C-alpha positions in Angstrom: 0.0 0.0 0.0 1.2 3.5 -0.8 2.4 5.9 1.9 0.2 8.6 3.3 1.5 11.3 1.0 0.8 9.1 -2.0 -2.6 8.2 -0.7 -3.5 11.9 -0.2 -2.3 12.6 -3.7 -4.4 9.8 -5.1 -7.5 11.2 -3.3 -6.7 14.7 -4.7 -6.3 13.3 -8.2 -9.6 11.4 -8.0 -11.4 14.6 -6.8 -9.8 16.7 -9.5 -10.9 14.2 -12.1 -14.5 14.2 -10.9 -16.2 16.1 -13.7 -18.9 18.6 -13.2 -20.8 20.2 -16.2 -19.8 23.7 -17.4 -23.4 24.9 -17.4 -25.2 26.3 -15.6 -22.1 28.0 -14.4 -23.5 29.4 -11.2 -24.5 25.9 -10.1 -21.3 24.1 -10.8 -18.5 26.7 -10.6 -19.0 27.0 -6.8 -18.6 23.3 -6.4 -15.3 23.2 -8.1 -14.3 26.3 -6.1 -15.2 24.7 -2.8 -13.4 21.4 -3.6 -10.3 23.2 -4.8 -10.1 25.0 -1.5 -7.9 22.4 0.0 -8.4 21.5 3.7 -6.9 18.5 5.4 -8.8 15.9 3.4 -9.1 14.4 6.9 -12.3 12.3 6.2 -11.3 10.7 2.9 -7.8 9.9 4.4 -9.4 8.2 7.4 -11.7 6.3 5.1 -8.8 5.1 2.9 -6.6 4.2 5.9 -9.5 2.2 7.5 -9.8 0.3 4.3 -6.1 -0.3 4.3 -6.2 -1.9 7.7 -8.1 -4.9 6.1 -7.1 -4.8 2.4 -4.1 -3.8 0.4 -6.0 -2.4 -2.6 -6.8 1.2 -1.7 -8.2 2.0 -5.1 -11.5 0.4 -4.0 -11.8 3.2 -1.4 -11.5 6.2 -3.7 -15.1 6.7 -4.8 -16.4 6.5 -1.3 -13.5 8.7 -0.1 -14.5 11.3 -2.7 -18.1 11.0 -1.7 -17.4 11.7 1.9 -15.3 14.8 1.0 -17.9 16.2 -1.3 -20.5 15.7 1.5 -18.3 17.4 4.0 -17.8 20.4 1.7 -21.6 20.5 1.1 -22.1 20.9 4.8 -19.6 23.8 4.9 -21.4 25.7 2.1 -24.6 25.6 4.2 -22.8 26.2 7.5 -21.4 29.4 6.1 -24.9 30.6 5.2 -26.1 29.9 8.7 -23.1 31.5 10.3 -23.0 34.4 7.9 -19.4 33.5 7.4 -17.4 35.6 4.9 -14.3 33.5 4.8 -13.6 29.8 4.4 -10.0 28.4 4.4 -8.5 31.8 3.9 -10.6 32.9 0.9 -14.1 34.2 0.4 -16.8 31.6 1.2 -19.2 30.5 -1.6 -21.9 32.4 0.3 -19.8 35.6 0.3 -18.6 35.2 -3.3 -21.9 34.2 -5.0 -24.6 34.9 -2.5 -27.0 32.9 -0.4 -29.2 31.4 -3.1 -26.2 30.1 -5.1 -24.7 28.6 -2.0 -27.9 26.8 -1.1 -28.5 25.3 -4.5 -24.8 24.4 -5.2 -24.8 22.8 -1.8 -27.8 20.8 -2.7 -26.1 19.7 -5.9 -23.0 18.6 -4.0 -25.1 16.4 -1.8 -26.5 14.7 -4.9 -23.0 14.4 -6.4 -21.9 12.7 -3.2 -24.6 10.0 -3.6 -23.6 9.7 -7.3 -20.0 9.0 -6.3 -21.2 6.3 -3.9 -22.9 4.5 -6.8 -19.4 3.3 -8.0 -19.2 1.1 -4.9 -19.5 -2.7 -5.6 -23.3 -3.5 -5.6 -23.0 -6.2 -2.9 -21.6 -3.6 -0.4 -23.7 -0.6 -1.5 -26.7 -1.2 0.9 -24.4 -1.4 3.9 -22.4 1.6 2.9 -25.6 3.6 2.2 -27.0 2.8 5.6 -23.8 4.0 7.2 -23.7 7.1 5.0 -27.3 8.0 5.6 -27.0 7.7 9.4 -23.9 9.8 9.4 -25.5 12.5 7.3 -28.6 12.8 9.5 -26.6 12.9 12.7 -24.4 15.7 11.3 -27.7 17.7 10.7 -28.7 16.9 14.3 -25.4 18.2 15.6 -25.7 21.4 13.6 -29.2 22.0 15.0 -28.0 21.5 18.6 -25.2 23.9 17.9 -27.7 26.5 16.8 -29.9 25.8 19.7 -27.0 26.4 22.1 -26.7 30.0 20.8 -30.1 30.8 22.4 -29.7 28.5 25.5 -28.6 30.4 28.6 -26.8 27.4 30.1 -25.1 24.5 28.4 -23.6 21.6 30.3 -20.3 19.9 29.4 -22.3 16.7 28.8 -24.6 18.5 26.3 -21.6 20.1 24.6 -19.8 16.8 24.2 -22.9 15.2 22.7 -23.2 18.1 20.3 -19.6 17.9 19.0 -19.9 14.1 18.8 -22.8 14.6 16.3 -21.4 17.6 14.5 -17.8 16.5 14.2 -17.1 13.0 15.3 -19.9 11.1 13.4 -18.5 12.2 10.1 -15.2 10.8 11.0 -16.9 7.6 12.3 -19.0 7.2 9.1 -15.8 7.6 7.0 -13.8 4.9 8.9 -16.8 2.5 9.0 -17.3 2.8 5.3 -13.6 2.3 4.6 -13.5 -0.7 6.9 -16.6 -2.2 5.2 -15.0 -1.7 1.8 -11.8 -3.5 3.1 -13.8 -6.5 4.2 -13.9 -5.8 8.0 -16.2 -7.7 10.3 -19.2 -6.1 11.9 -17.3 -6.2 15.3 -14.3 -4.4 13.9 -16.5 -1.8 12.2 -18.1 -1.1 15.6 -14.7 -0.7 17.2 -13.5 1.6 14.5 -16.6 3.7 14.9 -15.8 4.2 18.6 -12.2 5.0 17.7 -13.3 7.7 15.3 -15.8 9.1 17.8 -13.0 9.5 20.4 -10.5 10.9 17.9 -13.1 13.4 16.7 -13.8 14.6 20.2 -10.1 15.1 20.9 -9.8 16.9 17.5 -12.7 19.3 18.2 -11.5 20.0 21.8 -8.1 20.8 20.5 -9.6 23.1 17.9 -11.5 24.9 20.8 -8.2 25.2 22.7 -6.2 26.5 19.7 -8.9 29.1 18.9 -7.9 30.9 22.2 -4.3 29.7 22.7 -3.1 28.8 19.2 -0.6 30.4 16.9 -1.9 32.8 14.3 0.6 31.4 11.9 -1.7 28.4 11.6 -3.9 30.7 9.6 -6.7 31.3 12.1 -7.2 34.5 14.1 -6.9 34.0 17.8 -9.9 34.6 20.0 -12.7 34.3 17.4 -14.8 32.1 19.6 -14.5 34.5 22.5 -15.5 37.5 20.4 -18.6 35.6 19.1 -19.5 34.5 22.6 -19.5 30.8 21.6 -20.2 28.2 24.1 -17.0 26.1 23.6 -15.6 23.5 25.9 -13.4 26.2 27.5 -16.2 28.6 28.1 -18.6 26.0 29.5 -15.9 24.5 31.8 -15.0 28.0 33.0 -18.7 28.8 33.7 -18.9 25.6 35.8 -15.8 26.4 37.8 -16.4 30.2 38.3 -18.3 32.1 41.0 -21.3 34.1 40.0 -19.5 37.4 39.6 -17.0 35.8 37.2 -19.7 34.0 35.3 -21.3 37.4 34.7 -18.1 38.7 33.2 -17.8 35.6 31.0 -21.4 36.0 29.9 -21.2 39.7 29.0 -17.6 40.6 27.9 -18.0 39.7 24.2 -20.8 42.2 23.8 -19.4 45.0 25.9 -19.2 48.0 23.6 -16.6 49.7 25.9 -14.0 47.1 25.2 -11.8 46.6 22.1 -11.6 43.1 20.6 -8.1 42.7 22.1 -9.4 43.7 25.6 -12.3 41.2 25.4 -10.0 38.4 24.5 -7.5 39.3 27.2 -10.2 39.6 29.8 -11.7 36.1 29.1 -8.3 34.4 28.7 -7.2 35.8 32.1 -10.2 34.1 33.6 -9.4 30.9 31.8 -5.9 31.0 33.1 -7.0 31.7 36.7 -9.4 28.8 36.6 -6.8 26.4 35.0 -9.0 25.9 31.9 -6.2 25.2 29.4 -4.8 22.4 31.5 -8.3 20.9 32.1 -8.9 21.0 28.4 -5.6 19.4 27.6 -6.4 16.6 30.1 -9.7 15.9 28.2 -7.9 16.0 24.9 -5.3 13.4 26.0 -8.0 11.2 27.6 -10.0 11.0 24.4 -6.9 10.5 22.2 -5.5 7.7 24.4 -8.9 6.0 24.3 -8.9 6.2 20.6 -5.5 4.6 20.3 -6.4 1.8 22.8 -9.3 0.8 20.6 -7.0 0.2 17.6 -5.2 -2.4 19.8 -8.4 -4.5 20.0 -8.9 -5.0 16.3 -8.7 -8.5 14.9 -5.6 -7.7 12.7 -1.9 -7.8 13.2 -0.7 -4.7 15.1 1.4 -3.5 12.2 -1.7 -3.1 10.1 -3.0 -0.3 12.3 0.3 1.6 12.5 -0.5 3.9 9.6 -3.8 4.8 11.1 -2.2 5.3 14.5 0.5 7.6 13.0 -2.0 9.6 11.1 -4.2 10.1 14.2 -1.1 11.2 16.1 -0.2 13.7 13.3 -3.7 15.2 13.5 -3.2 15.9 17.2 0.4 17.2 16.8 1.7 14.2 18.7 5.0 12.3 18.1 3.4 9.0 19.1 
């Protein structure tokens, strides 16, 4: 099997060769624009690596890997409309570039294209793959709705937040690895284990993203403190609210909308509270817990340990780990 760089290139090539009609331009041009935007290709890579645990022919995974990536980008088109987001991956979002109506319809077309890509899967596996894909797709929508609900909800618990990010982030990773494992010939039991692996990895990944939004490096291409300025109920904010006294909770609740403070002052104020309450360390603990759980699950698969090494290494690279 090819190394991860070659595997990623194969996925990129397959996506680039996926043809979309030239007309109507305003329907299809935004699709190509979105797919050419790069990103980590995290979901198709996980799918292909999961297939590779059980089979040496990664080519069989490419149509499904492309389908999952097209589906993921479809969700981003619609997310940007709901979030009124002007930028995506360092360039104007489809919503900002072409407007709401184009983003809605192009997103709808991307969803249909994802299903069309799945039709290249061997017919004997298609019902099982479709069942996994459909469950994944619906759960992602549920997660997005919970996320929107939280904007209006005065209090969100850590348990509620973890359930939301499991649906919004983890289930897409889980669906990808289960589809990949299915295409590789994995047993139902191994598919169930890999689903749990991906859920835990996805939780660790999202919590790390929460942490980096406030404590990351702007050289990563993401402005620091965006979640604070938006008043988002992230893991850091929810954990801080649960550890703070009432006076501090009021500061956390109101700082982001205080017109007397600059953006920098708002970020500094909230981060000072996070630091005082030891929130970065508590978040790191939760990230490590979820990541270690994910790796431990790989050890229980019914394959030789060396067959999971590439998945293990890829997971570690996502988390910035040496392991």
